[in-house]
C-alpha positions as CSV (number, residue, x, y, z in Angstrom):
1,M,-35.7,27.0,21.7
2,D,-39.4,27.5,20.7
3,D,-40.4,27.4,24.4
4,D,-37.9,30.1,25.2
5,L,-39.1,32.3,22.4
6,A,-42.7,31.7,23.4
7,E,-41.9,32.8,26.9
8,L,-40.1,35.9,25.6
9,L,-43.2,36.8,23.6
10,L,-45.4,36.2,26.5
11,R,-43.3,38.5,28.7
12,S,-43.2,41.0,25.8
13,A,-47.0,41.1,25.7
14,G,-46.8,42.3,29.3
15,G,-44.5,45.2,28.3
16,D,-41.2,43.6,29.1
17,Q,-38.8,45.4,26.7
18,W,-35.8,43.3,27.8
19,A,-37.7,40.1,26.8
20,F,-38.5,41.6,23.4
21,L,-34.9,42.6,22.9
22,R,-33.9,39.0,23.5
23,F,-36.6,37.8,21.1
24,Y,-35.3,40.2,18.5
25,D,-31.7,39.0,19.0
26,A,-32.8,35.4,18.5
27,T,-34.9,36.0,15.4
28,R,-33.4,39.0,13.6
29,V,-31.3,37.0,11.1
30,A,-34.3,34.9,9.9
31,V,-36.4,38.0,9.5
32,Y,-33.8,39.9,7.6
33,R,-33.2,37.0,5.3
34,L,-36.9,36.8,4.5
35,E,-37.2,40.5,3.9
36,L,-34.1,40.5,1.7
37,M,-35.5,37.8,-0.4
38,R,-38.8,39.8,-0.7
39,A,-37.2,43.2,-1.3
40,G,-34.1,42.2,-3.3
41,E,-31.9,44.9,-1.7
42,A,-30.6,45.7,1.8
43,E,-32.1,49.1,2.6
44,S,-35.7,48.0,1.8
45,A,-35.1,44.7,3.7
46,E,-33.9,46.6,6.8
47,Q,-37.0,48.8,6.7
48,A,-39.4,45.9,6.3
49,A,-37.6,43.9,9.1
50,A,-38.0,46.9,11.4
51,A,-41.7,47.1,10.5
52,R,-42.1,43.4,11.2
53,F,-40.6,43.8,14.7
54,V,-42.8,46.8,15.4
55,E,-45.8,44.7,14.5
56,A,-44.6,41.8,16.6
57,W,-44.2,44.1,19.6
58,R,-47.8,45.3,19.1
59,R,-49.2,41.8,18.7
60,A,-47.0,39.8,21.0
61,G,-50.1,38.8,23.1
62,A,-51.7,37.1,20.0
63,H,-48.9,34.6,19.5
64,L,-50.2,31.8,21.8
65,A,-53.7,31.7,20.2
66,S,-52.1,31.4,16.7
67,G,-50.9,27.9,17.3
68,L,-47.7,28.6,15.4
69,S,-44.1,28.4,16.6
70,P,-42.8,31.8,17.6
71,L,-40.7,32.1,14.5
72,A,-43.5,31.0,12.2
73,W,-45.8,33.5,13.8
74,L,-43.3,36.3,13.4
75,L,-42.6,35.5,9.8
76,S,-46.4,35.2,9.1
77,L,-47.3,38.6,10.4
78,P,-49.0,40.7,7.8
79,V,-46.4,43.4,7.0
80,A,-46.3,45.3,3.8
81,P,-42.9,44.9,2.1
82,A,-40.8,48.0,1.9
83,R,-41.0,49.6,-1.5
84,R,-38.0,50.1,-3.6
85,A,-37.7,52.2,-6.7
86,A,-37.8,50.3,-9.9
87,P,-34.8,50.8,-12.2
88,V,-35.5,53.3,-14.9
89,R,-35.2,51.9,-18.4
90,M,-35.5,53.8,-21.6
91,L,-36.0,52.3,-25.0
92,H,-34.1,53.3,-28.1
93,G,-36.1,53.7,-31.3
94,D,-35.1,50.1,-32.2
95,G,-36.7,48.7,-29.1
96,A,-33.4,48.0,-27.3
97,A,-33.4,48.8,-23.6
98,C,-30.7,50.9,-22.1
99,A,-30.2,51.8,-18.4
């Protein structure tokens, strides 16, 4: 499977959108799970996953030189995690938190 994904990345580096779509289909679940663990909620995970695939499209030609498997390379791309709003908490006068 790694060889197939590597070939898809190589073709993607040459501008083959169909190859990148196949790469996306083969790796999207792993990317989404990583981003969901990082973000903690679905909307931010979806945004971060999309950003990761945009970066992969831009850098597809760099995969081979990395020495990593295609999935490891994809998951190691430097992509800022999507930001999510922190829950607002107020304190009562006694120091107890309320939502």
